[in-house]
Structure formats: C-alpha cells, structure tokens
C-alpha positions in Angstrom: 61.5 98.8 111.7 59.7 99.5 108.4 59.4 103.3 107.7 55.9 104.5 106.4 54.2 107.6 105.1 52.6 109.6 107.7 49.1 111.1 107.9 50.6 114.8 106.7 52.7 113.5 104.0 49.5 111.3 102.8 47.4 114.2 103.1 49.8 116.3 100.8 49.9 113.4 98.6 46.3 113.0 98.1 45.5 116.6 97.5 48.5 117.0 94.9 46.9 113.6 93.5 43.7 114.7 92.8 44.6 118.6 91.7 46.7 117.0 88.7 44.1 114.3 87.8 41.6 117.5 87.6 44.1 119.0 85.2 44.8 115.6 83.3 41.1 115.5 82.2 41.8 118.8 80.6 42.2 119.4 76.7 45.3 121.2 78.2 46.4 120.8 81.6 48.2 123.0 83.4 50.2 120.9 86.3 52.3 123.1 88.3 55.6 122.4 89.1 56.8 121.5 92.5 60.0 122.8 93.9 60.6 120.0 97.0 62.9 122.7 98.8 60.6 126.0 98.2 57.7 123.5 99.6 59.9 122.5 102.4 60.7 125.8 103.4 57.4 127.5 103.6 56.1 124.0 105.3 59.1 124.9 107.9 57.8 128.5 108.3 53.9 127.6 108.7 55.3 124.9 111.2 57.5 127.7 113.3 54.4 130.1 113.2 51.9 127.5 114.2 54.3 126.6 117.3 54.6 130.5 117.9 50.8 131.4 117.9 50.2 128.5 120.1 52.6 129.5 122.5 55.1 126.4 122.1 58.8 127.3 122.0 61.1 125.2 119.6 64.5 126.3 118.5 65.2 126.4 114.7 67.2 123.4 114.9 64.5 121.6 116.7 61.9 122.5 113.8 64.7 121.9 110.8 65.2 118.3 112.2 61.2 117.8 112.1 62.0 118.0 108.7 65.1 116.3 107.8 66.8 119.6 107.5 70.5 119.2 108.8 71.8 122.6 108.4 70.5 126.4 109.2 72.7 127.5 106.4 70.5 125.8 104.2 67.5 127.5 106.1 68.7 130.9 106.2 70.1 130.3 102.2 66.1 129.3 101.5 64.9 132.4 103.7 66.5 134.6 101.6 64.9 132.9 98.5 61.3 133.0 99.6 60.7 134.8 102.6 58.7 137.1 100.5 56.6 134.3 99.4 55.2 133.8 102.8 51.2 134.8 103.3 51.1 137.6 105.9 49.6 135.4 108.8 52.8 133.5 108.6 55.1 136.8 108.2 53.4 138.1 111.4 55.2 135.2 113.3 58.4 134.5 111.4 61.4 137.4 111.6 
C-alpha cells in the first residue's frame, strides 16, 4: 500500500509554505529555521494535553508511537531541552 500525506501533515505543510511565500515577497525575507525534533516534541506534548483534557488515557509509548518515536529516552531528552518553551495551557496538562 502506498503511503500518503495525512490531513494534519498537509495542513502543516500548507501553513509553512504560505508563511514562507509571504516572506519571499519581502525585500529582506525572514524565514524560520524549523527544528523537526523540537517540532515533534511540541506536537507530542500538545497531543498529550489534548488527550488529558478530553479524559482519554494514553500511555507515553502509545503517544510516541503516533509520531514514530520509538524511545522514551528520546522523549525525555527533548523534555529536558524544550519543556520550558511550552505554552502554559499545555504545561497545565503535562508533567
């Protein structure tokens, strides 16, 4: 079976493309650097918060699997680096 881009991935791509195109029309473009690991961490924490807010129980390995992250060790490394960057509404739901 051929893999395809899911609606969430497509939405992210379209949002980034739109922002990039707007910047490229400027005399001095300011195009964001995107750290895919940090982006994945932020999305994981957002998903965990959404599950908790909705009262849905998921283990950390289950959520990590949704993002293709195989190791909780990787998650905890990311947590140490970037947890402080999370918006307060997400921090409220994650450790």
